[in-house]
C-alpha positions in Angstrom: 6.2 -36.9 -26.6 5.9 -36.6 -22.8 8.7 -33.6 -23.0 7.2 -32.0 -25.9 3.8 -31.7 -23.8 5.6 -30.5 -20.7 7.3 -27.6 -23.0 4.1 -26.6 -24.4 2.3 -26.6 -21.0 5.1 -24.3 -19.6 4.9 -21.9 -22.6 1.1 -21.6 -21.8 1.7 -21.1 -18.2 4.5 -18.4 -18.7 2.1 -16.5 -21.2 -0.7 -16.6 -18.7 1.7 -15.6 -16.3 2.6 -12.5 -18.3 -1.1 -11.8 -18.8 -1.7 -11.8 -15.0 1.3 -9.8 -14.4 0.1 -7.1 -16.8 -3.4 -6.7 -15.6 -2.3 -6.5 -12.0 0.9 -4.2 -12.9 -0.8 -1.5 -10.7 -0.9 -3.7 -7.4 2.6 -5.0 -8.2 4.5 -1.8 -9.0 2.0 1.2 -8.7 1.7 3.7 -5.9 -1.5 4.8 -4.1 -3.8 6.3 -6.8 -6.1 8.2 -4.0 -8.0 8.1 -0.8 -11.1 6.3 -0.3 -13.0 9.4 -0.3 -11.8 10.6 -3.4 -12.2 7.3 -5.3 -15.5 5.8 -3.5 -18.1 7.3 -6.1 -16.1 6.2 -9.0 -14.5 2.8 -7.4 -14.8 0.3 -10.2 -12.2 2.5 -12.0 -9.8 1.9 -9.0 -10.7 -1.9 -8.2 -6.9 -3.0 -8.9 -5.3 0.0 -7.3 -3.9 0.8 -4.2 -6.1 3.4 -2.1 -5.6 4.7 1.2 -7.4 5.9 4.3 -6.6 7.5 7.6 -8.6 5.5 10.3 -9.8 7.8 13.1 -12.6 6.0 14.8 -14.1 2.7 14.5 -17.5 1.6 15.4 -16.9 -2.2 15.8 -16.5 -5.6 14.0 -19.7 -6.6 12.4 -18.4 -10.1 10.6 -15.4 -12.6 10.2 -14.7 -14.8 7.3 -12.1 -17.2 6.1 -9.8 -15.9 3.1 -9.2 -18.7 0.6 -7.2 -19.2 -2.7 -8.5 -21.8 -5.1 -10.9 -23.1 -2.1 -7.6 -23.6 -0.1 -8.1 -21.5 3.4 -5.5 -18.8 3.5 -6.3 -17.0 6.4 -9.2 -14.9 8.2 -11.0 -11.5 7.3 -12.3 -9.5 9.9 -14.9 -6.6 8.8 -15.2 -3.4 10.9 -17.6 -0.3 10.7 -15.5 2.8 10.2 -16.8 6.2 11.2 -15.2 8.5 8.9 -14.1 12.2 9.4 -16.8 13.7 7.7 -19.4 11.8 9.8 -20.1 8.9 7.3 -19.5 5.4 7.9 -17.9 2.6 5.4 -17.1 -1.0 5.6 -13.5 -2.2 6.2 -11.8 -5.5 6.2 -8.3 -6.8 7.5 -6.5 -9.9 8.1 -3.5 -9.6 9.8 -3.9 -10.1 13.9 -1.9 -6.7 14.6 -4.6 -4.8 12.4 -7.5 -6.5 14.4 -6.0 -5.8 17.6 -5.5 -2.0 16.6 -9.2 -1.8 15.3 -10.5 -3.5 18.4 -8.5 -0.9 20.5 -9.5 2.0 18.6 -13.4 0.9 18.8 -13.0 1.0 22.4 -11.5 4.1 22.6 -14.3 5.5 20.2 -17.1 4.5 22.5 -15.0 6.1 25.6 -15.1 9.4 23.7 -18.8 9.0 23.0 -19.7 8.0 26.6 -17.8 11.0 27.8 -15.1 9.0 29.6 -12.2 10.6 27.6 -11.8 14.0 25.9 -10.4 12.5 22.7 -10.1 9.2 21.2 -6.9 8.0 23.1 -6.0 5.8 20.2 -4.0 7.6 17.6 -5.0 7.4 14.0 -3.6 4.9 11.4 -3.3 5.1 7.8 -4.4 2.1 5.9 -3.7 1.0 2.5 -6.0 -1.5 0.4 -8.2 -1.9 -2.4 -12.1 -0.7 -2.8 -14.6 -3.4 -4.2 -18.1 -4.4 -3.5 -18.5 -6.6 -0.7 -19.5 -10.3 -0.4 -23.3 -10.8 -0.2 -23.0 -12.2 3.2 -20.5 -9.4 4.4 -23.1 -7.0 3.1 -25.8 -8.4 5.0 -24.1 -8.5 8.5 -23.1 -4.6 7.6 -26.9 -4.1 7.2 -27.4 -5.6 10.6 -24.6 -4.0 12.3 -25.7 -0.6 11.3 -29.3 -1.5 12.3 -28.0 -2.4 15.6 -26.0 0.9 16.0 -29.1 2.7 14.8 -27.1 4.3 12.0 -29.3 5.1 8.9 -30.0 7.7 6.3 -33.3 8.8 7.7 -30.9 9.9 10.9 -28.9 11.7 8.9 -26.0 9.4 8.3 -24.2 9.0 5.1 -23.7 5.1 4.6 -20.9 4.0 2.1 -21.3 0.3 1.0 -18.0 0.0 -1.1 -15.8 -2.1 0.9 -12.2 -1.0 1.9 -10.2 -4.2 1.7 -6.9 -4.1 3.6 -6.4 -7.8 3.6 -3.7 -8.0 0.8 -0.6 -6.1 0.9 2.1 -5.3 -1.9 4.4 -7.8 -0.6 1.7 -10.7 -0.4 0.8 -9.9 -3.9 4.3 -10.2 -5.1 4.8 -13.3 -3.4 1.8 -14.9 -4.9 2.5 -14.0 -8.4 6.1 -15.0 -7.7 4.9 -18.5 -6.6 2.7 -18.7 -9.7 5.9 -18.0 -11.8 7.7 -21.0 -10.5 5.4 -23.1 -12.2 6.5 -22.5 -15.8 10.1 -21.8 -14.5 10.2 -25.6 -13.0 8.6 -26.8 -16.3 11.3 -25.3 -18.4 13.9 -26.7 -15.9 12.8 -30.1 -16.1 12.1 -30.1 -19.8 16.0 -28.7 -20.4 17.5 -31.1 -18.0 15.7 -34.3 -19.6 16.7 -32.7 -22.9 20.4 -32.6 -21.9 20.3 -36.2 -20.7 19.1 -37.3 -23.9 21.5 -35.5 -25.9 24.2 -37.0 -23.8 23.1 -40.3 -24.3 23.2 -39.8 -28.1 26.6 -38.7 -27.7 27.8 -41.9 -25.9 25.6 -44.6 -27.4 28.0 -47.3 -26.4 27.3 -46.6 -22.4 23.7 -48.2 -23.1 25.4 -51.6 -23.3 28.0 -51.1 -20.5 27.0 -53.4 -17.4 25.7 -51.0 -14.3 
């Protein structure tokens, strides 16, 4: 009975995995569907697809948070105010240490340019790939506070984007996550068939049950 239950659970887990893989197919196998500028006004249609943007200037960090999966901390999120080439601003999040260090350096270079210390932003631009989504409530609050601190507002002529460009996930990380989930039904099938093989072997040699061990 226990083995039958294990098989049923494994089959259900496998079906659920298939459903998840189907709905995440663009993140697993799809290419970049557009740039942030192209999709921001219709971002909900691109919520599970890869988006790119070339970051040229950064106005600083406005929040930090902890990433989690099923309430298990998996890393950190760092939120930045990005100044776009058209003069508007947008929120962006990263999780890798190298990405944080790049954006911190770009922030310093951006203000050096604004202050006349340099003639150009000395840190080269860089293309990021991520997804677009609505910011969490706390992050949105800190985003507004950061904009107020920098005196960035619509009344001053700024175009303020509120859709988050989330670069905390990568295709490799997504594949590893889905692959890890896939191991659950696979292990269930392996355990079931191993136990089934042992039972069949015992049935073929019932006399062994009475041999001294």
